[in-house]
C-alpha positions in Angstrom: 8.4 -1.6 1.0 9.2 -0.3 4.4 6.8 -1.0 7.4 6.6 1.0 10.6 3.6 0.1 12.9 0.6 0.6 10.8 2.2 2.8 8.2 3.7 1.3 5.2 5.8 3.3 2.6 5.6 2.0 -1.0 7.3 2.6 -4.2 6.4 2.6 -8.0 7.3 -1.3 -7.9 4.3 -1.9 -5.5 1.7 -0.5 -7.9 -1.0 -1.9 -8.3 -1.2 -1.9 -4.5 -3.3 -4.3 -2.6 -3.7 -5.3 1.0 -2.7 -7.7 2.4 0.6 -7.6 0.5 3.0 -10.6 -0.1 5.0 -9.4 3.2 1.9 -9.7 5.4 2.2 -12.5 7.8 -0.4 -15.4 7.2 -2.1 -14.8 10.6 -3.0 -11.3 9.6 -4.8 -12.0 6.2 -8.1 -10.7 5.3 -9.9 -10.5 1.9 -7.7 -8.8 -0.7 -8.6 -5.3 -1.5 -6.9 -3.0 -4.1 -6.0 0.6 -2.9 -5.6 3.7 -5.0 -2.7 5.7 -3.8 -2.0 7.4 -7.1 -4.3 10.4 -6.6 -3.6 11.4 -2.9 -0.3 9.6 -2.2 -1.8 7.4 0.5 -4.7 5.0 1.1 -6.0 3.2 4.2 -7.0 -0.4 4.2 -10.8 -0.7 5.2 -10.0 -4.1 6.8 -7.0 -3.8 8.9 -6.4 0.0 9.0 -3.0 -0.1 7.5 -2.0 3.1 5.9 0.1 3.0 2.7 2.0 6.0 1.6 4.1 6.6 -1.5 7.8 7.1 -0.7 8.9 10.7 -1.1 10.1 11.4 -4.7 8.2 8.3 -6.1 7.5 8.8 -9.8 4.5 6.9 -11.2 4.6 6.6 -15.0 1.6 5.3 -17.0 -0.8 5.7 -14.1 -3.7 8.1 -14.0 
């Protein structure tokens, strides 16, 4: 996982994706919400506004 400002690049190993992630500082926690990045390649957290994007070339197997 690579984080720059409010954009976080994720790989196949981060699916299923939820925010906050394990790398989120404790002071920035909010209720956990699962985000679907499979269809569009990105998703925005409704709580904190962080945008999660699939890394270029990421191949997702077994996800619809």
